[in-house]
TORMARKE-917907 format. One line per 2 residues: their letters; for each residue x, y, z of C-alpha. Coordinates in nm, 3 decimals, padded with zeros to 5 digits. Example, Ala and Ser with C-alpha at 12.3 -4.5 7.8 and 13.67 -1.06 7.14 Angstrom:
2
AS = 01.230,-00.450,00.780  01.367,-00.106,00.714
***
This chain:
183
MD = -00.386,-02.598,00.683  -00.630,-02.655,00.970
HS = -00.982,-02.627,00.828  -01.101,-02.364,01.058
YQ = -00.827,-02.131,00.932  -00.905,-02.224,00.569
TL = -01.264,-02.147,00.635  -01.187,-01.817,00.793
IE = -00.977,-01.724,00.497  -01.230,-01.820,00.232
QW = -01.498,-01.626,00.424  -01.317,-01.312,00.520
GY = -00.984,-01.298,00.310  -01.127,-01.081,00.036
AA = -01.285,-00.833,00.289  -00.938,-00.834,00.451
VF = -00.780,-00.755,00.127  -01.032,-00.469,00.067
LG = -00.975,-00.309,00.419  -00.607,-00.378,00.420
SM = -00.554,-00.218,00.073  -00.711,00.114,00.224
FE = -00.439,00.149,00.490  -00.090,00.070,00.399
GE = -00.183,-00.265,00.250  00.146,-00.399,00.122
IV = 00.160,-00.670,00.386  -00.209,-00.754,00.348
VI = -00.182,-00.768,-00.032  00.143,-00.970,-00.010
TA = 00.002,-01.226,00.226  -00.305,-01.241,00.008
GF = -00.083,-01.325,-00.295  00.104,-01.587,-00.081
LA = -00.231,-01.735,-00.008  -00.335,-01.736,-00.361
QG = -00.012,-01.947,-00.441  -00.163,-02.210,-00.175
GF = -00.489,-02.221,-00.361  -00.679,-02.029,-00.084
LS = -00.760,-01.723,-00.273  -00.767,-01.622,-00.619
LP = -00.506,-01.374,-00.749  -00.700,-01.216,-00.999
LI = -00.966,-01.130,-00.738  -00.710,-01.016,-00.493
MI = -00.569,-00.766,-00.749  -00.914,-00.632,-00.842
IS = -01.009,-00.607,-00.485  -00.707,-00.422,-00.363
WM = -00.734,-00.208,-00.661  -01.058,-00.087,-00.558
GA = -00.967,-00.041,-00.193  -00.658,00.154,-00.297
IL = -00.855,00.383,-00.542  -01.108,00.439,-00.280
SY = -00.869,00.539,00.012  -00.682,00.772,-00.200
EV = -00.995,00.939,-00.349  -01.124,01.000,-00.005
LY = -00.777,01.152,00.105  -00.771,01.360,-00.211
FL = -01.101,01.507,-00.140  -01.005,01.577,00.218
GY = -00.724,01.783,00.074  -00.934,01.937,-00.210
YY = -01.201,02.077,00.036  -01.009,02.127,00.351
GK = -00.684,02.210,00.198  -00.369,02.295,00.440
DI = -00.591,02.315,00.737  -00.562,01.938,00.764
VK = -00.193,01.967,00.796  -00.231,02.250,01.064
IF = -00.469,02.015,01.266  -00.221,01.729,01.237
PR = 00.138,01.888,01.287  00.327,01.547,01.243
LK = 00.197,01.568,00.882  00.399,01.898,00.802
AP = 00.727,01.739,00.707  00.583,01.464,00.493
AD = 00.338,01.715,00.325  00.633,01.941,00.252
RA = 00.833,01.642,00.089  00.510,01.536,-00.101
SH = 00.454,01.889,-00.212  00.818,01.932,-00.338
LL = 00.803,01.597,-00.534  00.466,01.684,-00.672
VR = 00.597,02.010,-00.815  00.933,01.858,-00.946
YD = 00.785,01.547,-01.094  00.388,01.600,-01.142
TY = 00.233,01.308,-01.302  00.512,01.071,-01.230
FI = 00.474,01.156,-00.858  00.099,01.101,-00.880
IG = 00.144,00.757,-01.028  00.434,00.642,-00.824
VR = 00.351,00.780,-00.477  00.203,00.450,-00.363
FI = 00.538,00.305,-00.365  00.732,00.574,-00.171
YG = 00.733,00.497,00.199  00.661,00.772,00.449
IR = 00.448,01.009,00.252  00.193,00.773,00.099
IV = -00.083,00.878,00.332  -00.037,01.252,00.308
SP = 00.022,01.265,-00.053  -00.334,01.239,-00.176
IV = -00.413,01.513,00.059  -00.140,01.734,-00.078
IG = -00.243,01.653,-00.437  -00.610,01.750,-00.338
YS = -00.484,02.114,-00.229  -00.242,02.168,-00.493
GV = -00.475,02.234,-00.778  -00.480,01.900,-00.961
TP = -00.830,01.857,-01.093  -01.056,01.586,-00.956
LR = -01.088,01.429,-01.314  -00.711,01.425,-01.375
FL = -00.661,01.271,-01.027  -00.914,01.000,-01.068
FL = -00.750,00.884,-01.395  -00.421,00.885,-01.258
NV = -00.545,00.727,-00.920  -00.708,00.450,-01.129
LA = -00.393,00.394,-01.323  -00.173,00.399,-01.014
GG = -00.397,00.168,-00.815  -00.370,-00.074,-01.082
LW = -00.022,-00.076,-01.114  00.030,-00.098,-00.753
SI = -00.231,-00.384,-00.682  -00.083,-00.601,-00.985
TI = 00.268,-00.541,-00.853  00.230,-00.602,-00.501
GL = -00.013,-00.903,-00.555  00.237,-01.061,-00.801
IG = 00.527,-01.005,-00.532  00.323,-01.189,-00.280
YF = 00.242,-01.467,-00.537  00.589,-01.525,-00.651
LG = 00.737,-01.503,-00.296  00.476,-01.767,-00.195
EL = 00.600,-01.984,-00.476  00.963,-01.942,-00.362
IL = 00.897,-02.018,-00.012  00.673,-02.308,-00.096
KF = 00.954,-02.464,-00.313  01.191,-02.473,-00.019
PT = 01.202,-02.692,00.263  01.013,-02.577,00.574
YL = 01.318,-02.510,00.788  01.457,-02.289,00.508
SI = 01.134,-02.116,00.453  01.117,-02.020,00.807
FI = 01.481,-01.900,00.804  01.404,-01.662,00.488
LS = 01.090,-01.542,00.647  01.258,-01.471,00.982
GA = 01.544,-01.286,00.798  01.287,-01.065,00.598
II = 01.095,-00.989,00.924  01.442,-00.888,01.100
LG = 01.558,-00.678,00.799  01.218,-00.501,00.810
FI = 01.264,-00.421,01.167  01.605,-00.302,01.119
GY = 01.511,-00.076,00.807  01.241,00.055,01.015
GI = 01.454,00.133,01.304  01.694,00.308,01.080
YW = 01.411,00.521,00.927  01.283,00.594,01.270
LR = 01.634,00.707,01.402  01.686,00.926,01.107
KQ = 01.343,01.087,01.155  01.424,01.180,01.523
K = 01.731,01.373,01.402
***
């Protein structure tokens, strides 16, 4: 790796992990796990830092819902459908939903807001948020780390093929999701 890139990663990598984990952070944490496989970052530090970012972002969103309630959904009408879905899942699965929501695409951002205005106490949410954030950061960090190991074991051309295929499948999946959402 070019020395300037390595220096950049070493100086700003953990800050990027923290900020990225606060906003749809899977790609950032997976990339950081991949870099840990290459020896540029520390996997345990990635997990701890992404855990802190994930907890902080969900706490902020929870308290937005806790103090401002459903008014947030009224201000941002695009949140109504995801908020309704999150509310339904919260009623149905309660604790399991709160722990697992980080892994559900499409409602991750609005769910802590819904949880905040649904009557879940701050202490209960904090406990479940810390647990869920830990599970998320460990899982996603390990995916990146082992994906990095898998890619680094193959010849370069095969790695490019696999990575290109994953990106294409991601775009196709998002396209299908977007088309269904438009109906």
